[in-house]
C-alpha positions in Angstrom: 32.1 4.9 -57.1 31.9 8.5 -58.6 35.4 10.2 -59.0 33.6 13.0 -56.3 33.1 10.3 -53.8 37.0 9.0 -54.1 38.0 12.6 -53.3 36.1 12.7 -50.5 37.5 9.3 -49.1 41.1 10.2 -50.2 40.9 13.7 -48.7 38.3 12.2 -45.3 41.6 9.8 -45.0 44.3 12.6 -45.2 42.5 14.5 -42.4 42.5 11.3 -39.9 45.9 11.1 -40.6 47.2 14.1 -40.1 45.3 14.5 -37.2 46.6 10.8 -35.5 50.2 12.3 -36.3 49.5 15.1 -34.5 48.6 13.3 -31.4 51.3 10.5 -32.2 54.3 11.9 -32.8 55.0 13.7 -29.4 53.9 10.3 -28.0 56.6 8.8 -29.9 59.0 10.9 -28.9 58.0 10.7 -25.2 58.5 7.2 -25.4 62.0 7.1 -27.6 63.5 9.8 -26.8 64.7 9.0 -22.7 66.0 6.0 -24.1 68.5 7.6 -27.0 71.7 8.9 -26.0 71.8 11.8 -28.4 68.2 13.0 -28.1 66.9 16.0 -29.8 63.5 17.8 -30.8 63.1 15.4 -33.7 61.6 12.1 -34.3 64.0 9.2 -35.0 65.1 5.3 -34.1 66.8 6.0 -30.7 70.4 5.0 -30.2 69.2 3.1 -26.5 70.9 3.8 -23.8 70.3 4.1 -20.0 72.4 6.9 -19.2 70.0 9.4 -19.5 67.8 7.9 -16.9 70.8 7.5 -14.7 71.6 11.4 -15.3 68.0 12.4 -14.4 68.0 10.5 -11.1 71.2 12.5 -10.0 69.4 15.7 -9.6 68.5 16.1 -6.4 64.4 17.5 -6.9 63.3 14.6 -9.3 61.8 12.3 -6.6 61.1 14.9 -4.3 59.0 16.8 -7.2 57.1 13.9 -7.9 56.6 13.3 -4.6 55.3 16.8 -4.0 52.8 16.6 -7.1 51.4 13.3 -5.7 50.9 15.4 -1.6 49.3 18.0 -3.4 47.6 16.0 -6.0 46.1 13.5 -3.4 45.0 16.3 -1.2 42.9 18.6 -4.0 41.7 15.4 -5.6 40.2 14.0 -2.3 38.5 17.4 -1.2 37.3 18.4 -4.4 35.3 15.0 -4.8 33.9 15.1 -1.7 32.9 18.4 -1.2 31.5 18.1 -5.0 29.5 14.8 -3.8 28.2 16.5 -0.8 26.9 19.9 -2.6 25.7 18.4 -5.6 23.3 15.8 -3.6 22.4 18.8 -1.2 21.2 20.8 -4.4 20.1 17.7 -6.6 17.3 17.1 -3.3 17.2 20.4 -1.9 14.8 22.6 -3.3 16.2 26.1 -2.9 15.5 29.5 -5.0 17.4 30.4 -7.2 19.5 27.3 -7.1 20.1 27.0 -11.1 21.5 30.3 -11.7 23.7 29.8 -8.2 25.1 26.9 -10.3 26.0 28.6 -13.7 26.9 31.6 -11.8 29.5 28.8 -9.7 30.5 27.7 -13.1 30.6 31.4 -14.7 32.7 33.0 -12.2 35.3 30.0 -11.9 35.4 30.5 -16.0 36.0 34.0 -15.9 38.4 34.8 -12.9 41.0 32.4 -13.7 43.8 31.8 -11.8 45.7 34.2 -13.5 43.2 36.5 -12.6 43.1 36.6 -9.1 46.8 35.6 -8.9 47.7 38.9 -6.4 44.2 38.3 -4.6 45.2 34.8 -4.1 49.1 35.6 -3.1 47.8 38.4 -0.8 45.3 36.3 1.2 47.7 33.1 2.0 50.5 35.8 2.6 47.7 36.7 5.5 47.1 33.6 6.7 50.7 32.4 6.9 50.1 29.5 4.4 53.1 30.5 2.3 55.4 27.7 1.3 52.3 25.5 2.4 51.6 22.3 0.3 47.8 21.9 2.2 47.2 25.3 1.7 48.3 25.0 -2.3 46.7 22.3 -2.5 43.1 23.8 -0.6 43.7 26.8 -3.0 43.8 24.2 -6.0 40.7 22.6 -4.6 38.9 25.9 -4.9 39.5 26.6 -8.2 38.2 23.0 -9.4 34.8 23.0 -7.0 32.2 25.1 -9.1 33.2 22.7 -12.3 33.0 19.8 -10.2 29.6 20.6 -8.7 28.4 21.1 -11.3 29.1 18.0 -13.4 28.4 15.5 -10.5 25.2 17.1 -9.8 23.8 16.1 -13.3 24.7 12.2 -12.0 22.7 12.7 -8.5 19.4 14.3 -10.1 19.8 10.7 -12.4 19.6 8.7 -9.4 15.4 7.8 -8.5 14.4 9.2 -4.9 12.6 5.8 -4.9 16.2 4.2 -3.4 16.3 6.5 -0.8 12.6 5.9 0.3 13.0 2.4 0.2 16.2 3.1 2.5 14.3 6.0 4.8 12.2 3.1 5.4 14.7 0.5 6.2 15.6 2.9 8.9 18.7 4.5 7.1 20.1 7.4 7.8 20.9 10.6 5.6 24.4 10.0 5.7 23.4 5.9 5.1 21.6 6.7 2.0 24.1 8.7 0.7 27.0 6.3 0.9 25.5 3.3 1.1 22.3 4.0 -2.0 23.0 7.5 -4.1 26.7 7.0 -4.5 27.0 3.9 -5.8 24.5 4.5 -8.3 26.3 7.8 -9.2 30.1 5.3 -8.8 30.7 6.4 -13.0 30.2 10.3 -12.1 32.7 10.2 -8.8 35.5 7.9 -10.5 35.0 10.9 -13.6 35.2 13.5 -11.2 38.2 11.8 -9.7 40.5 12.0 -12.4 39.2 14.8 -13.5 40.6 16.7 -10.6 44.1 14.7 -10.2 44.4 15.4 -13.9 44.1 19.2 -13.3 46.0 19.3 -10.0 48.9 17.2 -11.5 49.4 19.9 -14.3 48.6 23.1 -12.4 52.1 25.2 -12.7 51.0 28.7 -11.8 49.6 28.3 -8.2 52.5 25.9 -6.8 55.3 28.1 -8.4 53.3 31.6 -6.8 52.6 29.9 -3.6 55.5 27.5 -2.5 58.6 29.5 -2.9 61.0 26.9 -1.6 62.6 24.6 -4.1 61.9 21.2 -1.8 58.7 21.7 -1.9 58.1 22.4 -5.5 56.1 19.6 -7.5 57.3 18.2 -10.7 55.0 21.0 -13.1 57.4 24.2 -11.6 60.7 21.8 -11.5 60.1 21.1 -15.0 61.0 24.6 -16.4 64.1 24.5 -14.1 65.9 22.0 -16.5 68.4 23.7 -18.2 71.9 23.5 -19.4 74.8 25.7 -18.7 74.3 27.0 -21.7 70.5 28.1 -20.9 68.7 25.7 -23.6 66.8 22.6 -22.9 68.5 20.5 -21.4 67.1 17.4 -23.4 69.3 14.5 -21.7 67.2 15.1 -18.5 63.7 16.6 -19.8 62.6 13.2 -22.0 62.9 11.1 -19.0 61.2 13.5 -16.5 58.5 14.0 -18.8 57.8 10.3 -19.1 58.4 9.8 -15.1 55.7 12.8 -14.9 53.6 11.0 -17.6 53.0 8.1 -15.7 50.6 8.8 -12.5 47.9 10.0 -14.7 47.8 7.2 -17.6 48.5 4.6 -14.4 45.2 6.4 -12.4 43.4 6.3 -15.6 43.9 3.3 -16.9 43.2 2.0 -12.9 40.1 4.0 -12.9 38.4 3.6 -16.4 39.1 -0.3 -15.6 37.7 -0.9 -12.2 35.0 1.9 -12.5 34.7 3.2 -16.0 33.2 6.3 -17.4 30.2 5.7 -18.0 27.1 8.6 -18.2 24.4 7.4 -16.5 24.1 5.2 -13.2 24.6 1.6 -12.9 20.7 0.6 -11.4 17.9 0.2 -13.7 15.0 1.9 -12.4 
């Protein structure tokens, strides 16, 4: 072992340690601060108590905002997953002139025209449609923003499904709907699961659109409520924020673990050709 090799190995482990600490410290703070009698911004061994949890649930909109987040996310996720699966299957199987250009154009526009850039047109459109303070309307707007990327990703999974499976199903009299539901989607299930979790996480963390379109505090999701958790002096309420943040993170973690265990996130189909 040369001195240069030793220096490289030390540098590698130092880098790994720094990167690990960068992600681990916030997670450790999130796990300990909710149960600390005197929570702060630093990481320390907590003075264990459950008073912070009781104080958080005394807030009138704690549970309401979490339920609102679930409603928005379920609607946006289901709409995104279903429409992306249908559109991706159609684009994968139907030869449309300029199909690939259309896909890249949709992806490019969805990346360039972000929610911030389209904030005013979206608000005006929703106001004219009478969908301000509508959770369903807000969920549809969120789903519309995710659809181009979801279609683009899911089309690769649809392309990987051999056409021979569909032809065999049609020989036995399967309808197009049955072919999609019982042949294509089961093979592309890892891709659908990936899109489902991806859409849920994006909708769960969306702040701008619910803040813009939901003016009633009773209908706002947890991501919007989180910005209001201040004490009387205008400082961050470190008694409530850690507990609320922990509650806010649980649904995403549970969904990821469930889908990962049940379906997996493989980037290939489940049947060999």
